MDTraj code that builds the backbone (N, CA, C; nanometers):
import mdtraj as md
import numpy as np

residues = "PRO ASP ALA LEU ALA ASP THR PRO ASP GLU GLU PRO GLU ASP GLU MET ALA THR LYS ARG GLU LEU ARG ALA LEU ARG ALA ARG LEU ASP VAL LEU GLU GLY GLU ARG ALA GLU ALA GLU SER ALA GLU ARG ARG LEU LEU VAL GLY ASP LEU VAL ARG LEU GLY ALA GLU THR PRO ALA THR ALA TRP ARG GLY ASP PRO ALA GLN ARG ALA PRO VAL ALA ARG LEU LEU CYS GLU PRO ILE ALA GLU LEU ARG SER ARG VAL ALA THR LEU ARG THR ALA ARG SER ALA PRO VAL ALA PRO PRO ALA ALA ARG ALA VAL THR LEU THR ALA ALA GLU GLU ALA GLN ALA ALA LYS LEU SER PRO GLU ALA ARG LYS ARG PHE VAL ALA LEU ARG LEU ALA ARG ARG ALA GLU ARG ASP".split()
xyz = np.array([
    [4.0435, 4.8161, 0.1765],
    [4.0196, 4.7528, 0.2654],
    [3.9182, 4.8041, 0.4097],
    [3.9340, 4.9358, 0.4645],
    [3.8394, 5.0073, 0.5331],
    [3.7596, 4.9637, 0.5285],
    [3.6200, 4.9634, 0.4490],
    [3.5196, 4.8779, 0.3879],
    [3.4945, 4.7510, 0.4161],
    [3.6061, 4.6557, 0.4439],
    [3.5460, 4.5129, 0.4835],
    [3.5643, 4.5158, 0.6231],
    [3.6424, 4.6313, 0.6638],
    [3.6821, 4.6687, 0.8171],
    [3.5034, 4.6672, 0.8888],
    [3.4737, 4.7821, 0.8275],
    [3.3211, 4.7918, 0.8935],
    [3.2092, 4.7246, 0.8883],
    [3.2396, 4.6432, 0.7795],
    [3.1300, 4.5224, 0.7599],
    [3.0913, 4.4352, 0.8875],
    [3.2013, 4.3552, 0.9697],
    [3.2105, 4.2445, 1.0507],
    [3.0544, 4.3648, 1.2139],
    [3.1717, 4.4775, 1.2149],
    [3.0945, 4.5639, 1.3217],
    [2.9329, 4.5671, 1.3113],
    [2.8659, 4.6232, 1.1722],
    [2.7274, 4.6245, 1.1529],
    [2.6547, 4.5369, 1.1525],
    [2.7323, 4.4340, 1.0814],
    [2.6726, 4.2843, 1.1007],
    [2.5756, 4.2387, 1.2297],
    [2.6426, 4.2478, 1.3533],
    [2.6352, 4.1824, 1.4323],
    [2.5441, 4.2626, 1.5050],
    [2.5235, 4.4283, 1.4541],
    [2.3838, 4.5182, 1.5135],
    [2.2891, 4.5159, 1.4180],
    [2.2982, 4.4318, 1.3050],
    [2.2127, 4.4531, 1.2077],
    [2.1225, 4.3389, 1.2535],
    [2.2248, 4.2662, 1.2376],
    [2.1477, 4.1101, 1.2777],
    [2.0414, 4.1038, 1.4350],
    [2.0621, 4.1967, 1.5368],
    [2.0342, 4.2196, 1.6300],
    [1.9444, 4.2937, 1.6524],
    [1.9104, 4.3866, 1.5414],
    [1.7881, 4.4857, 1.5181],
    [1.7322, 4.3320, 1.4777],
    [1.7077, 4.3038, 1.3535],
    [1.6415, 4.1939, 1.3458],
    [1.6039, 4.1049, 1.4038],
    [1.6673, 4.0462, 1.5114],
    [1.5912, 3.9831, 1.6042],
    [1.5274, 4.0093, 1.6844],
    [1.5455, 4.2384, 1.7357],
    [1.4314, 4.2086, 1.7924],
    [1.3301, 4.2476, 1.7097],
    [1.2969, 4.2649, 1.6013],
    [1.2171, 4.2689, 1.4965],
    [1.1364, 4.1387, 1.4963],
    [1.1960, 4.0549, 1.4829],
    [1.1333, 3.8713, 1.4857],
    [1.1043, 3.8789, 1.5918],
    [1.1198, 3.9450, 1.7342],
    [1.0816, 3.9425, 1.8495],
    [0.9632, 4.0260, 1.8570],
    [1.0162, 4.0859, 1.8627],
    [0.8058, 4.1765, 1.8286],
    [0.7204, 4.1378, 1.7066],
    [0.7555, 4.0877, 1.5977],
    [0.6883, 4.0178, 1.5290],
    [0.5689, 3.8821, 1.5549],
    [0.6775, 3.7969, 1.6409],
    [0.5993, 3.7099, 1.7060],
    [0.5173, 3.7246, 1.7960],
    [0.5798, 3.8357, 1.9206],
    [0.4670, 3.9100, 2.0533],
    [0.3787, 3.9621, 1.9776],
    [0.3274, 4.0329, 1.8686],
    [0.2468, 4.1040, 1.7735],
    [0.1498, 3.9568, 1.7574],
    [0.1825, 3.8182, 1.6666],
    [0.1685, 3.7409, 1.6457],
    [0.0889, 3.6453, 1.7633],
    [0.1089, 3.6418, 1.8711],
    [0.0899, 3.5934, 1.9417],
    [-0.0605, 3.6426, 2.0295],
    [-0.0366, 3.7562, 2.0266],
    [-0.1548, 3.8579, 2.0614],
    [-0.2758, 3.8227, 1.9348],
    [-0.2528, 3.8373, 1.8632],
    [-0.3337, 3.8432, 1.7706],
    [-0.4079, 3.7124, 1.7464],
    [-0.2950, 3.5822, 1.7517],
    [-0.3462, 3.4273, 1.7318],
    [-0.4051, 3.4313, 1.8884],
    [-0.3865, 3.4890, 1.9906],
    [-0.4909, 3.5139, 2.1361],
    [-0.6485, 3.5752, 2.1437],
    [-0.6503, 3.6568, 2.0561],
    [-0.7360, 3.7412, 2.0090],
    [-0.8399, 3.6618, 1.9460],
    [-0.7659, 3.5754, 1.8286],
    [-0.8844, 3.4991, 1.7405],
    [-0.9446, 3.3628, 1.8077],
    [-0.8689, 3.3633, 1.9247],
    [-0.9392, 3.2349, 1.9712],
    [-1.0456, 3.2756, 2.0475],
    [-0.9974, 3.3982, 2.0967],
    [-1.1173, 3.4606, 2.2313],
    [-1.2400, 3.4461, 2.1620],
    [-1.2365, 3.5367, 2.0445],
    [-1.3157, 3.5979, 1.9544],
    [-1.3974, 3.4528, 1.8920],
    [-1.3428, 3.3564, 1.8784],
    [-1.4117, 3.2255, 1.8202],
    [-1.4673, 3.1507, 1.9799],
    [-1.4111, 3.1879, 2.0419],
    [-1.4502, 3.0816, 2.1471],
    [-1.5940, 3.1470, 2.1790],
    [-1.6069, 3.3082, 2.2086],
    [-1.7201, 3.3784, 2.2067],
    [-1.8196, 3.3757, 2.1210],
    [-1.7726, 3.3432, 1.9742],
    [-1.8889, 3.2879, 1.8951],
    [-1.9533, 3.1495, 1.9409],
    [-1.8218, 3.0794, 1.9146],
    [-1.9041, 2.9512, 1.9788],
    [-2.0007, 2.8865, 2.0769],
    [-1.9222, 2.9693, 2.2044],
    [-2.0434, 2.9953, 2.2772],
    [-2.2226, 3.0304, 2.2566],
    [-2.2034, 3.1363, 2.1834],
    [-2.3015, 3.1384, 2.1143],
    [-2.4028, 3.0886, 2.0051],
    [-2.3399, 3.0172, 1.8974],
    [-2.3690, 2.9389, 1.8169],
    [-2.4448, 2.8132, 1.9209],
    [-2.3326, 2.7843, 1.9833],
    [-2.3722, 2.6866, 2.1035],
    [-2.5682, 2.6969, 2.1613],
    [-2.5740, 2.7895, 2.2148],
    [-2.6739, 2.9056, 2.2766],
    [-2.8062, 2.8786, 2.1634],
    [-2.7479, 2.9088, 2.0279],
    [-2.8622, 2.9480, 1.9243],
    [-2.9307, 2.7534, 1.8982],
    [-2.8006, 2.6822, 1.9325],
    [-2.8704, 2.5535, 1.9128],
    [-2.9536, 2.4879, 1.9857],
    [-2.8974, 2.5152, 2.1316],
    [-2.9998, 2.4836, 2.2378],
    [-3.1526, 2.5451, 2.2015],
    [-3.1473, 2.7029, 2.1765],
    [-3.2416, 2.7669, 2.1609],
    [-3.3694, 2.7239, 2.0634],
    [-3.2870, 2.6798, 1.9432],
    [-3.3654, 2.6119, 1.8041],
    [-3.4315, 2.4682, 1.8381],
    [-3.3735, 2.4008, 1.9453],
    [-3.4493, 2.3161, 1.9941],
    [-3.3461, 2.1522, 1.9694],
    [-3.2065, 2.1965, 1.8380],
    [-3.1550, 2.0806, 1.8080],
    [-3.0334, 2.0372, 1.8899],
    [-3.0300, 2.0954, 2.0150],
    [-2.9680, 2.0566, 2.1470],
    [-2.9855, 2.0684, 2.2986],
    [-3.0015, 1.9798, 2.2960],
    [-3.0556, 2.0381, 2.5338],
    [-2.9048, 2.0677, 2.5819],
    [-2.9563, 2.1809, 2.7012],
    [-2.8299, 2.2146, 2.7919],
    [-2.7469, 2.0913, 2.8208],
    [-2.8382, 2.0049, 2.8507],
    [-2.7787, 1.8809, 2.9216],
    [-2.6806, 1.8489, 2.8223],
    [-2.7462, 1.8647, 2.7381],
    [-2.6014, 1.7955, 2.6009],
    [-2.5222, 1.8873, 2.5387],
    [-2.5522, 2.0137, 2.5350],
    [-2.4379, 2.1440, 2.4679],
    [-2.3646, 2.1977, 2.5847],
    [-2.3890, 2.1884, 2.7271],
    [-2.2631, 2.2443, 2.7862],
    [-2.2276, 2.1529, 2.9019],
    [-2.1175, 2.1447, 2.9628],
    [-2.0776, 2.1307, 2.9821],
    [-1.9788, 2.1888, 3.1802],
    [-1.9976, 2.0566, 3.2717],
    [-1.9467, 2.1935, 3.4110],
    [-2.0288, 2.2603, 3.4305],
    [-1.9902, 2.4276, 3.4969],
    [-2.0425, 2.4410, 3.5612],
    [-2.1353, 2.5906, 3.4963],
    [-2.2858, 2.5855, 3.5066],
    [-2.3501, 2.6631, 3.4508],
    [-2.2362, 2.8076, 3.4367],
    [-2.2393, 2.8633, 3.5059],
    [-2.1768, 2.9769, 3.4931],
    [-2.0744, 2.9964, 3.3901],
    [-2.0337, 2.9004, 3.4248],
    [-1.9078, 2.9209, 3.2948],
    [-1.9541, 2.8818, 3.0953],
    [-2.0709, 2.8422, 3.1076],
    [-2.0831, 2.7735, 2.9360],
    [-1.9903, 2.7330, 2.8909],
    [-1.9122, 2.6080, 2.9416],
    [-1.8352, 2.5608, 2.8294],
    [-1.9194, 2.4677, 2.7060],
    [-1.9574, 2.4858, 2.6155],
    [-1.9366, 2.3462, 2.5359],
    [-1.8454, 2.2534, 2.5848],
    [-1.9446, 2.1057, 2.5289],
    [-1.9133, 1.9729, 2.5260],
    [-1.8055, 2.0138, 2.4142],
    [-1.7049, 1.8744, 2.4587],
    [-1.5940, 1.8766, 2.3472],
    [-1.6530, 1.8246, 2.2577],
    [-1.7148, 1.7451, 2.2075],
    [-1.7855, 1.7737, 2.0255],
    [-1.8231, 1.8647, 1.9867],
    [-1.8975, 1.9985, 2.0917],
    [-1.9374, 2.0762, 1.9905],
    [-1.8134, 2.1696, 1.9855],
    [-1.6796, 2.1484, 2.0525],
    [-1.5607, 2.2139, 2.0350],
    [-1.4518, 2.1728, 1.9525],
    [-1.4957, 2.0656, 1.8966],
    [-1.3827, 2.0054, 1.7966],
    [-1.4760, 2.0187, 1.6611],
    [-1.5785, 2.0567, 1.6424],
    [-1.7275, 2.1271, 1.5260],
    [-1.6250, 2.1924, 1.5140],
    [-1.5839, 2.2095, 1.3569],
    [-1.5356, 2.3521, 1.2934],
    [-1.6204, 2.4464, 1.2901],
    [-1.5787, 2.6017, 1.2721],
    [-1.6860, 2.7185, 1.3333],
    [-1.7546, 2.6774, 1.2061],
    [-1.7242, 2.7213, 1.1525],
    [-1.7578, 2.7262, 0.9908],
    [-1.8885, 2.6276, 0.9635],
    [-1.8534, 2.4668, 1.0152],
    [-1.9518, 2.3751, 1.0159],
    [-2.0925, 2.4320, 1.1152],
    [-2.0497, 2.4472, 1.2297],
    [-2.1543, 2.5269, 1.3515],
    [-2.2008, 2.6281, 1.2690],
    [-2.1685, 2.7026, 1.2357],
    [-2.2465, 2.8307, 1.1709],
    [-2.3327, 2.7919, 1.0662],
    [-2.2638, 2.7100, 0.9612],
    [-2.3605, 2.6469, 0.8999],
    [-2.4785, 2.6101, 0.9226],
    [-2.4682, 2.5078, 1.0423],
    [-2.6148, 2.4082, 1.0851],
    [-2.6849, 2.5183, 1.1401],
    [-2.6377, 2.5944, 1.2510],
    [-2.6881, 2.7101, 1.2939],
    [-2.7896, 2.7650, 1.2087],
    [-2.7769, 2.8011, 1.0821],
    [-2.8043, 2.8821, 0.9607],
    [-2.9009, 2.8295, 0.9300],
    [-2.8686, 2.6949, 0.9332],
    [-3.0104, 2.5562, 0.7854],
    [-3.1048, 2.5539, 0.8961],
    [-3.0673, 2.5756, 1.0868],
    [-3.1422, 2.5639, 1.1307],
    [-3.2908, 2.6295, 1.1434],
    [-3.2290, 2.7742, 1.1394],
    [-3.2819, 2.9459, 1.1766],
    [-3.3810, 2.8856, 1.0207],
    [-3.3268, 2.8799, 0.9282],
    [-3.3878, 2.8794, 0.7939],
    [-3.5101, 2.7948, 0.7781],
    [-3.5006, 2.6773, 0.8647],
    [-3.5475, 2.5455, 0.8841],
    [-3.6846, 2.5990, 0.9906],
    [-3.6583, 2.6469, 1.0838],
    [-3.7427, 2.7247, 1.2121],
    [-3.8777, 2.7667, 1.1588],
    [-3.7964, 2.9150, 1.0681],
    [-3.8512, 2.9654, 0.9814],
    [-3.9534, 3.0100, 0.9340],
    [-3.9213, 2.8631, 0.8997],
    [-4.0063, 2.8044, 0.7253],
    [-4.1869, 2.7642, 0.7491],
    [-4.2705, 2.8900, 0.7526],
    [-4.4271, 2.7640, 0.8111],
    [-4.4485, 2.7208, 0.7610],
    [-4.4632, 2.5877, 0.8333],
    [-4.5447, 2.4619, 0.8091],
    [-4.7014, 2.4737, 0.7900],
    [-4.7440, 2.4141, 0.7010],
    [-4.9160, 2.4475, 0.6690],
    [-4.9780, 2.3256, 0.6976],
    [-5.0779, 2.3195, 0.7930],
    [-5.1310, 2.1147, 0.8313],
    [-5.1677, 2.1353, 0.7139],
    [-5.1624, 1.9922, 0.7350],
    [-5.2082, 1.8914, 0.6022],
    [-5.3921, 1.9066, 0.5635],
    [-5.4351, 1.9851, 0.4191],
    [-5.5809, 2.0251, 0.4404],
    [-5.6071, 1.8423, 0.4291],
    [-5.7536, 1.8965, 0.5366],
    [-5.8821, 1.7992, 0.6278],
    [-5.9152, 1.7496, 0.5161],
    [-5.9937, 1.6716, 0.5082],
    [-6.0647, 1.6416, 0.4245],
    [-6.2512, 1.6444, 0.4481],
    [-6.3150, 1.6578, 0.4020],
    [-6.4427, 1.7051, 0.4516],
    [-6.5549, 1.6012, 0.4602],
    [-6.5323, 1.5607, 0.5721],
    [-6.6719, 1.4551, 0.6401],
    [-6.8226, 1.4729, 0.6607],
    [-6.8865, 1.4473, 0.5921],
    [-7.0297, 1.4649, 0.5740],
    [-7.1204, 1.3646, 0.6429],
    [-7.1975, 1.4038, 0.7065],
    [-7.3093, 1.2828, 0.7109],
    [-7.4024, 1.2730, 0.5990],
    [-7.4242, 1.1313, 0.5970],
    [-7.5105, 1.1106, 0.4860],
    [-7.6544, 1.1653, 0.5353],
    [-7.8065, 1.1611, 0.4077],
    [-7.8726, 1.2589, 0.4156],
    [-8.0240, 1.1707, 0.5104],
    [-7.9691, 0.9981, 0.5325],
    [-8.0232, 0.9281, 0.6093],
    [-7.9490, 0.9596, 0.7928],
    [-7.8734, 1.0333, 0.7821],
    [-7.7615, 1.0338, 0.8935],
    [-7.8360, 1.1302, 0.9748],
    [-7.7992, 1.2159, 0.8870],
    [-7.8710, 1.3806, 0.9447],
    [-8.0187, 1.3863, 0.9621],
    [-8.1045, 1.3013, 0.8732],
    [-8.2121, 1.2823, 0.9374],
    [-8.2379, 1.2027, 1.0844],
    [-8.1564, 1.1293, 1.0896],
    [-8.1532, 1.0325, 1.2344],
    [-8.1181, 1.1462, 1.3169],
    [-8.0383, 1.1967, 1.2670],
    [-7.9631, 1.3348, 1.3911],
    [-8.0184, 1.4303, 1.4274],
    [-8.1241, 1.4875, 1.3110],
    [-8.2000, 1.5956, 1.3618],
    [-8.3341, 1.5228, 1.4742],
    [-8.3259, 1.3967, 1.4838],
    [-8.4677, 1.3773, 1.5871],
    [-8.3909, 1.3550, 1.7494],
    [-8.2998, 1.3814, 1.7527],
    [-8.1976, 1.3443, 1.8721],
    [-8.1960, 1.4957, 1.9715],
    [-8.2007, 1.4844, 2.0488],
    [-8.1362, 1.6181, 2.1386],
    [-7.9575, 1.6508, 2.0921],
    [-8.0162, 1.7831, 2.1538],
    [-7.8500, 1.8190, 2.1253],
    [-7.7164, 1.7895, 2.1655],
    [-7.6995, 1.7597, 2.2640],
    [-7.6058, 1.6551, 2.3411],
    [-7.6528, 1.5262, 2.2944],
    [-7.7040, 1.4408, 2.2448],
    [-7.6828, 1.3336, 2.2016],
    [-7.7006, 1.3363, 2.0029],
    [-7.7341, 1.4348, 1.9438],
    [-7.6838, 1.4947, 1.7876],
    [-7.5208, 1.5649, 1.8215],
    [-7.4672, 1.6156, 1.8923],
    [-7.3599, 1.5783, 1.9376],
    [-7.2566, 1.4867, 1.8889],
    [-7.2996, 1.3887, 2.0049],
    [-7.1926, 1.2812, 2.0060],
    [-7.2127, 1.2136, 1.8718],
    [-7.3683, 1.1387, 1.7875],
    [-7.3939, 1.1005, 1.7307],
    [-7.3310, 1.1549, 1.5814],
    [-7.3036, 1.2903, 1.6207],
    [-7.2309, 1.3396, 1.4544],
    [-7.0963, 1.3534, 1.4659],
    [-7.0460, 1.3427, 1.6054],
    [-6.8772, 1.2315, 1.6445],
    [-6.8980, 1.1412, 1.5930],
    [-6.9217, 1.0611, 1.6493],
    [-6.8796, 0.9346, 1.5997],
    [-6.9402, 0.8707, 1.5013],
    [-7.0454, 0.9309, 1.4043],
    [-7.0056, 0.9001, 1.2704],
    [-6.8971, 0.9714, 1.1886],
    [-6.8985, 1.0255, 1.2252],
    [-6.7500, 1.1017, 1.1722],
    [-6.5974, 1.0597, 1.1505],
    [-6.6084, 1.0034, 1.2914],
    [-6.4655, 0.9176, 1.3280],
    [-6.4620, 0.7952, 1.2416],
    [-6.5818, 0.7557, 1.2863],
    [-6.5665, 0.5476, 1.2033],
    [-6.5461, 0.5573, 1.0351],
    [-6.6288, 0.7506, 0.9787],
    [-6.5808, 0.7742, 0.8718],
    [-6.4498, 0.7542, 0.8363],
    [-6.4061, 0.8499, 0.8653],
    [-6.2670, 0.8876, 0.9075],
    [-6.1483, 0.8111, 0.8774],
    [-6.1862, 0.6925, 0.9918],
    [-6.0810, 0.5651, 0.9571],
    [-6.1052, 0.4709, 0.8543],
    [-6.2080, 0.4859, 0.7917],
    [-6.2508, 0.3751, 0.6631],
    [-6.2024, 0.4480, 0.5816],
    [-6.1855, 0.5689, 0.5596],
    [-6.1368, 0.6459, 0.4432],
    [-5.9470, 0.6615, 0.4741],
])
top = md.Topology()
chain = top.add_chain()
for i, resn in enumerate(residues, 1):
    res = top.add_residue(resn, chain, resSeq=i)
    for name in ("N", "CA", "C"):
        top.add_atom(name, md.element.get_by_symbol(name[0]), res)
traj = md.Trajectory(xyz[None], top)
């Protein structure tokens, strides 16, 4: 019987300790969520800046409000951070790949055109050759 009498006194104390622990855990969770949101916001601003530097966005389409605040526009705020990371990574890869110009076809003068060009002054020869090569390139 004495053991039962002690139990009601201990339960409120245990409940109070549990409630204190729960409040402490909730407070810690709020701090962690705030830190995560702050870190994600900073990363999002960097990624949006990368989009501008990579030419995928212009400053006018990427940022809103005061330039000192650098707040991304709503559509970039709503884009999941993982997709934004992926898009920036893809653009970086695409921009770093060298682009080779198409191979130019060799266009030359015929023997008769060469003979004709040899009779001209240097300035006239230059214009003659440029004109003939341009016409030939248009046909081909």
